[in-house]
N, C-alpha and C positions, 0 to 999 in steps of 0.2 A: 596310453596303450595297458590294457589288463595286463595280466605278466604274461595267463599262458597266453597271450599272442603273441609278444613281445620277437619278436626276430634273434635267435642267433648269436652271439657275438664272434667279429674272426676269430679264428685260426688262434693269430699270437693273441690276442687280447686270451686265450685262456692259458698260451703258454706262459708268457711272465709272469699273471698271478699264478700259476706253478710255480715259478719259477722263485718268487720275490719268496711265496708260502712255503716254502723248502730250505732258503736260507733260514729266515725266520726263525725254524722251527728245530736247527741244527745246531742256534751259535748259542740256544740259550739250553738246550736238555743233552748234550755233546756227551759231560760226562757219566751220565748212565749205559753210553752207547759202551768204553772203554772195559766200562764195569762188569755188563752184561758180556765181553768177550772174552776175560778177565775165566769168567766166573767156564762158560762154555768150553774154553780150552783146558780146563783140570779136568781129566777123567780118573778114575775111580773116585770114590765115595766124597763132594764135596767138602774142604777142609774148615773153609769161610760160608759167613751167608753173604750180601750184599752188603749187609753194615764193615764186617768185619775185611770181606776185602779194598773195599773203596780205602779206609781208615788201612790199613796194610797197604797201597799206591803209593797213598799222602806219608805215607814213613815211613819206606823203605822206599821213596822214588825221586819223590817232591810233589811236590802238585801243576804241577809244566803237564808230571806222569798224563794226567786226566782230560788234556786237551794232544796228549803225544799221537799222531794219522789225523788231526785236523785237518788237514789240508785234499787232501786225496775228497772227504766225502765233503767237505766248501764244492771246493774243484765239481764235484759231481751229484753235491744236492738241488744245485739249478736245469739243470739239463732233464735228472731227474725226474724232479717233480714238476716240473714241467710238462716232458713225453706221460711221466702219469697220469694228467689230470685235462693234458689234452689226448691223450693214444683215449681213453674217459669216452669222453666229449665226441671227438670219430666212430668207436667200436656204439656207444648209445643210437648215436644218428645214423650207419650202421644196420642194426636189428632192430631196430625201431622198424626204416625201413624195410626191411626182411620178412620178419613179420607181422605188419600192417597194424600195428599197433595207434593208437595217437600216443599215448602218453609211460611215461616207464613204469614200467608190474616190475615185481620184487622177483621174479627169475629174469628180466631181460637185466634187472643191474645189478645179481650175480653175478652173470654171465659177462657183463660186458665189464666189470670190478676184472674176472680172474681175464679178460681177453691183453684187458690194460697193463696191467703187472706180467705176462705175457712176453707184449715190448717191450716194456718195460726193463725187463730182466736181461734182455740183450745190449744195453745200454751204461745197464751196475757192474757191471762183475770185474772187467780190468778195474777200476777204480776203488772197488769191495777187498779187492783182491790184496794194491799197494797198503790198504788199511787194516784191516788183521795182519799181514804182519810188523807193520812197522804199533802194533795194539799185544803185540804177544809179553811176554817177558821178557822170554827169554830171548828178545830181537836186539840184533847188533845194527841193523840197518844205520844210516848213517842219514835220512831222511826220502823219502815220496822217489825221487826219480832216481835215489840207488836197486832204493827199487826194483823198479822196470829194467834198470841198465842188467841189474845178476839176477833176472829173471831168464830176458828177454840170453844173453850169456850162454844160462845150463840147460835151456828151455826153447826155446828162439818164442817169439810172436806173438805164438801159437798156446805160448806160456802163462801168458797174461791171462788167459781163458781157464784156468784149471778153475773147477768148483757150480760152470755152467750152470750143467743139469741144477744144482739143487739154486743154485740160484730163480735158474725161473722159476724149483718148486715152490718157493719164499716166497717173493710177488704175485702167485699165481693163488693162491693160497690166502695170502695179504690182503690182497685187494680187493677178490672176491669174497669174503667177513668186513673187510671195510666201507666199498658198497655198497653191499647189497643192506647194509645194520643202519646206513645211513636212509637206506629209502625207507625202509621196515621202521626208521626211530621216529624220522621227519615223520613216517603219517598216523605215528602213534599221540602225538604233541598236537596240541588246541594249535591253532593256528595260531600266527603271536600277528598281533595288531598295530605293533612297534619298531624299530627299528633296531632299540634297545635285545623288544623280543626275537623277533630273529637269530642274531646273535646269540644271544640263551641261547635256541634252536640246534646252530651250527653246531655251538662247544658241545651241546649234547649228544646231538647224535653221530656229530668228529670223534668223540675220547668210547662213547658205547662202538661205533666201530674199531677205530681203533686196538680195545681190548679181546674186541671179535677177532681184530685179522692177527693180535697176536697169538690166540690162544691154539689159533687153529695153527701159524709157518711156525713157529717159535723150533719144535722139534727138528722145523728145516734145519735149520736158523741154525743150531749149533753141530749140524753136517757140512754148516758150508760150511759154518770156519772154525772145523777141524780139519779140512778138505783139501783147505788155499794156507793154511796154518804151515801144514807142511810142504818142501823141498819136495820132486821128483828124482828117485836114484833110481837110474837105470837099471836094465832087470829084478831091479824087484813093486812088484807088484802093491799099489798101496791099501794099508788096513782102509781106508773111509775113501774109497774110490766112487763108485756110481750111490745114487739117496738113498733108495730102499730098501738094498743088503745092505748099506751106510745102518739104519735104521735101526733094522735088527742090530747088527751085529752089538750094539751102545747101548738094545736095551736085555739082550740075553746075558753079557758084560754085566753093565752097571744098573740095573733096574727099568723103572716107567720113568723113575723119576728125574731120570742119566737126561732126557729127553727133551727136558722142560727146564734145565740147567739155563742160569741169568732171566727162568723171566719175571722174575719180581725188576727188578730195573729197569728190561727190556719195555714192558703193562710202564711201570714205571714216564716212562717217558712219548710212547708208544700211544696211548688215554688220550694223557691232553695234549701229548703231540699230537694229534690227531683233532684234538682239539681245540689246533691254536690252528692248524695245517687249515684246516677245512674256515675257520675265520676268517686270517689274510687269501686265501682264496674267496671267498664270499664277498671281505671285505673289496679287494683288491677291482673286482670282477667291476659291484657297482660302483666302483670309480669310469669302468674304463666303460658300462654302457651308460651314464652321469654327461662323461667327455661326446661321448658321437650322438648323445641321444633318440631324439625317436627315430628308426622305427623298434632302437634297444631297449627302450626306457620300460 
């Protein structure tokens, strides 16, 4: 059966492929995420670049610190990536039906990606908050559950959703750039004639998508990190509260470059990480297709 005519895989297949891909990506690139967060939480002019921050962490705190906060994102990655690809599949089918198009277009892929990112953000927030608080250099929390207990004790259950709005915009723009670029790059590349060629095309398009998503969402990630790192004080309005006013504050006080703090480790993780993500997703989906047989092949 021709690829264009094959039956779409069931939801559970897209869910499982996204989960496996997410865990693979984070185990490979997590230390870069720690470095990125440290750079974003540093106010004023940056004292270290990526390499300086990395070596300072290892020298002053030990190699193990590069993996501090790993448990929350590991617990999160499976549902997060699963939701990312499953919701992208859901919204893609929905928008195709609404638009009357027979196949995905560039505009639809961007709208689909943004919608998937918005959906994903609701799953992500509590895990991201715990991770940021553990990655902070000044963190005194004993571990993930200690963060959860203390936040709930001081701020209530809703305290776990601090930074929800910033997280929404971070994922909205990243997914729009990621999935929109994948569609565009795939259309520009020569059609793959072999499985190896298909893998190469997926890695390249996923890497370009990861780079563009990072360019678009880094300012929102900086704001999110700062909102989530600070505990709320009763009666005191937080310096960084709503996303777009916070972007203006950082721009005015620290200059435009501050909105891209942590960009280098972030893009080094998410550009090849986006490629790895897409490779693993497509590889896993192909296994499902082979296992289920016609009409999915």
